[in-house]
C-alpha positions as CSV (number, residue, x, y, z in Angstrom):
1,M,-7.0,45.8,63.6
2,K,-3.2,46.1,63.3
3,Q,-2.9,42.9,65.3
4,L,-5.0,40.9,62.8
5,I,-3.3,42.1,59.5
6,P,-0.3,39.7,59.9
7,Y,-2.7,36.7,60.1
8,V,-4.9,37.6,57.0
9,F,-2.3,36.7,54.3
10,P,-1.3,33.4,55.8
11,L,-5.0,32.5,56.2
12,I,-5.7,33.3,52.5
13,A,-2.7,31.2,51.5
14,L,-3.9,28.3,53.7
15,A,-7.4,28.5,52.2
16,I,-5.9,28.3,48.7
17,V,-3.8,25.2,49.6
18,V,-6.9,23.5,51.1
19,V,-9.0,24.2,48.0
20,L,-6.2,22.8,45.8
21,I,-5.9,19.7,48.0
22,L,-9.7,19.1,47.8
23,R,-9.7,19.6,44.0
24,W,-6.8,17.1,43.6
25,Y,-8.6,14.6,45.8
26,Y,-11.9,14.8,43.9
27,L,-10.2,14.5,40.5
28,N,-8.3,11.4,41.5
29,T,-11.2,9.6,43.0
30,N,-13.7,10.5,40.3
31,P,-11.8,10.5,37.0
32,T,-13.7,11.8,33.9
33,G,-13.1,10.7,30.4
34,S,-11.4,7.4,31.2
35,I,-12.7,4.0,30.2
36,P,-13.2,1.9,33.3
37,N,-11.9,-1.7,33.3
38,F,-10.6,-1.3,29.7
39,G,-7.9,-4.0,30.1
40,E,-10.4,-6.6,31.3
41,Q,-12.7,-6.1,28.3
42,V,-10.0,-6.6,25.6
43,Q,-9.6,-10.2,24.3
44,V,-6.8,-11.3,22.0
45,K,-7.6,-14.0,19.6
46,E,-5.2,-16.0,17.3
47,L,-6.3,-15.7,13.7
48,S,-6.9,-18.9,11.7
49,P,-5.0,-19.2,8.3
50,E,-8.2,-18.2,6.5
51,E,-8.7,-15.1,8.6
52,E,-5.1,-14.2,8.1
53,T,-5.5,-14.3,4.3
54,V,-8.5,-12.0,4.5
55,M,-6.5,-9.6,6.6
56,R,-3.7,-9.5,4.1
57,G,-6.0,-8.5,1.3
58,A,-8.6,-9.8,-1.0
59,K,-8.0,-13.5,-1.7
60,D,-9.7,-13.5,-5.1
61,Y,-6.6,-12.2,-6.9
62,K,-3.2,-13.8,-7.6
63,S,0.0,-12.0,-8.1
64,A,3.1,-12.6,-10.2
65,P,6.4,-10.6,-9.9
66,L,7.7,-8.4,-12.7
67,N,11.5,-8.9,-12.8
68,P,14.0,-6.4,-14.1
69,T,15.7,-7.4,-17.3
70,K,19.3,-6.8,-18.4
71,Q,19.7,-4.4,-21.3
72,P,22.0,-5.1,-24.2
73,N,25.4,-3.4,-23.6
74,E,24.7,-3.2,-19.9
75,T,25.9,-5.3,-17.0
76,T,23.3,-4.4,-14.4
77,N,19.5,-4.6,-14.3
78,F,17.3,-1.5,-14.8
79,P,16.5,0.0,-11.3
80,G,12.9,-1.0,-10.7
81,S,10.5,-3.7,-9.7
82,G,6.9,-4.5,-10.1
83,E,4.0,-6.9,-9.7
84,V,1.0,-8.1,-11.7
85,R,-2.2,-8.8,-9.8
86,Y,-4.8,-10.7,-11.7
87,T,-8.1,-12.6,-11.3
88,N,-9.8,-15.0,-13.7
89,K,-13.6,-14.7,-13.7
90,E,-16.3,-15.4,-16.2
91,G,-13.9,-16.1,-19.1
92,R,-11.9,-12.8,-18.6
93,V,-8.6,-12.1,-16.9
94,S,-8.6,-8.7,-15.2
95,F,-5.1,-7.6,-14.2
96,S,-3.3,-4.6,-12.8
97,V,0.3,-3.8,-13.2
98,F,2.1,-2.0,-10.3
99,A,5.6,-0.8,-10.8
100,D,8.2,1.0,-8.7
101,L,10.2,2.8,-11.4
102,P,12.2,6.0,-11.6
103,T,10.6,9.0,-13.4
104,P,11.5,8.8,-17.1
105,E,13.4,11.7,-18.5
106,D,12.0,11.2,-22.0
107,G,9.0,9.1,-22.9
108,E,6.6,6.9,-20.8
109,Y,6.2,3.4,-19.5
110,Q,4.2,1.2,-21.8
111,V,2.8,-2.2,-21.0
112,W,2.8,-4.9,-23.7
113,L,1.4,-8.4,-24.0
114,R,3.5,-11.1,-25.7
115,D,2.0,-14.5,-26.5
116,S,3.5,-17.8,-25.3
117,S,5.4,-18.3,-28.6
118,G,7.0,-14.9,-28.3
119,T,6.1,-13.8,-31.8
120,V,3.1,-11.5,-31.3
121,V,3.6,-8.4,-29.2
122,K,0.7,-6.0,-28.6
123,P,0.7,-2.7,-26.7
124,I,-2.0,-2.5,-24.0
125,F,-1.8,0.7,-21.9
126,S,0.6,3.2,-20.5
127,L,1.4,3.2,-16.8
128,T,0.3,6.3,-14.9
129,M,1.9,7.7,-11.8
130,S,-0.1,7.3,-8.6
131,K,0.6,7.4,-4.8
132,G,2.2,4.0,-4.8
133,G,4.1,4.2,-8.0
134,Y,3.2,3.5,-11.6
135,M,0.0,1.5,-12.3
136,G,-2.5,0.5,-14.9
137,S,-5.3,-2.0,-15.3
138,T,-7.1,-3.9,-18.1
139,S,-8.9,-7.1,-18.9
140,I,-8.3,-9.7,-21.6
141,A,-10.0,-13.0,-22.7
142,S,-8.8,-16.0,-20.7
143,E,-8.3,-18.0,-23.9
144,V,-5.1,-16.1,-24.7
145,L,-3.3,-17.4,-21.5
146,P,-0.5,-17.9,-20.9
147,V,0.9,-14.4,-21.7
148,E,4.0,-12.5,-20.9
149,I,3.7,-9.0,-19.5
150,L,6.4,-6.6,-20.6
151,V,7.0,-3.1,-19.3
152,S,9.1,-0.9,-21.5
153,L,10.3,2.7,-21.7
154,E,8.9,4.2,-24.9
155,K,8.7,7.4,-26.8
156,S,5.2,8.0,-28.1
157,G,4.1,6.2,-31.3
158,S,6.2,3.1,-31.0
159,D,4.8,-0.1,-32.5
160,T,7.3,-2.5,-30.9
161,P,8.9,-2.4,-27.4
162,T,12.4,-1.0,-27.6
163,V,13.8,-1.1,-24.1
164,I,12.1,-3.8,-22.0
165,I,12.8,-3.1,-18.3
166,L,10.4,-5.4,-16.5
167,Q,9.1,-8.8,-17.5
168,G,6.6,-11.2,-15.9
169,S,3.9,-13.7,-16.9
170,I,0.3,-14.7,-16.2
171,P,0.0,-18.5,-16.4
172,R,-2.9,-20.5,-17.7
173,E,-5.1,-21.7,-14.9
174,E,-6.1,-25.4,-15.0
């Protein structure tokens, strides 16, 4: 028995190595959880211009930029930008105002409509903060087009825009 004891531990080690080699072989020849021939099934297709438009977003709305305006007594524009997205359906223009503006210290951002002559200004809604910045939506009759969209920083209860920070327009569609 004393003569066999020196051979027992090497035989156990050799058995463990053989089991590990067999396990490695079976895992490499029969993979589980992989997708066979994945690269052969994938087809890449060039998009047509129409399909590209659909991928960029809904094609039933148009957009117009809201440009920063210079304030009296200031040499630079207000830090911010925005966009008006609109659609004209069934005699109504539905539009949304999206603006990237700093958080106001005092007051709120108000959206106003100004007619093409520039004489009539009407408040429409206040912008609310969302994940992508400030936004708001409404709908107006299409007979009033073209109109200017004004975004101003207002204290509550103002009847006229005091500090216009962004300005854009929705044109009349022919």
